[in-house]
N, C-alpha and C positions, 0 to 999 in steps of 0.2 A: 349350543349357546355357551359363550365364555362366562365362567362363574366369577363373581366379584368377591366372593367369600371363601374362606378355607373352612370346609365342613369337617366335623369330627366324626362323621358316620359314613360308611360306605354306601354307594348307591343301592346296592341290593338290600341292605338293612333298612335304609330310608324308605324305599318303595314298598317293601314288605310291611313296614309299620303303617305307612300312609294308606295303602290299599286295605289292610286289615281294619283300620279305623273307619274308613269310608264305607266299606261293604257292611261292617257290623252296624254302623249307624243307620244305613239305609234299610238293612234287613229288619231292624227293630221297628220300623214304621209299618203300619198296616198295609199301605199300598206301595211301599219301598221307594218313596221319594221325599225330598226335603227342599225347602228354599235354599238357594246356594249360600246365602249369608249365614243361615243357621247351620248348614253343613260345615262351613269353614270354621265357625266358632266352636262347634262341638268336636270337630276333628282336632283342632289345636288343644282342646281340653283333654281329649283322650290320649293324644300322643305326647303330652308334656313330659312323660318319663323318658322318652327317647332323647338323647343328647345330640341334637343336630349340629349345635355350635357351642363352643366353649363359653361365649358371652350370653348371658340370659336374654338380653334384648333381641338377639338373633335366633334364639332357640325355639322357633315355632315351625311347625310343618309347612304352613303357608309361605313363610319366608324362604324355606328350602325350595318349595315348588315354584314360586315366582322367580327365584334366581336361576334355577336349573331349566325351567320350561317356559318362562316368559309370563305365564298367567295360570290360574287355576283351571280356566276353561280350556286352554291349550293342553294341559296335563290330562284332563278328563277326556278330551277329544281324541287322544292317542289310543284310547281303549274302547273297544266296541261294546262293552257291557255297561257303559254309562251313557245316558241320553239327557238332552236338555229340552225343556219346554218352557216357553215364556207365556205367562197368563197374567193379565192385569198388571203389567209392568214388573212382575216378579218372575225371576228365572228359577225354575225347579230342576233339580238333578234327580234322575231316575236310575235305579239299578235294574238292568235287564238280566235276570237270573239265567234265562235260556241261552244267552251269549257268553256266560261266564265260564272260564276255565282258569285254574290256578296257574297254569303254564303261561297265560297271557299277562301275568303280573310281573314277569321278569324284566330286567332292564333292556332297553333297546340296544341293538348293535351299533346303529348309527346315532350320532348326536344331532344331526339336522334331519330335515324331513325329506331327504332324497332316497331314491330307490337304490338298492345294491343288488345287482344281478349275479347270481352264483351258478356256475356250470358244474357238471359232474367232474370236470378236470380239476376244479378247485378243492375237491375232497382229497 
């Protein structure tokens, strides 16, 4: 996805900060889930020290996610250790500890959602 902002943080630092915040917030909950709106609010609060953008009005984790991934749901959907559940018109985000690996938090190789086939000859 083409970015409309010039971010002052690398993708690796941004993703590390965002995942650390989300996972920490969800692990702090007794059943490791939160309503998506609460998660976004708390994630922005926890990551406010990270300088995503030089202008304060764009310096929010959710702005970075929406610009780079299209939406918060698209971002979370890229990772198998987050799950969604809609109950009574409220969407909850769950952390699936058994699917989690720190290696899965690294930036994607491709920017779009296409597959890249790699053969042994490519190494």
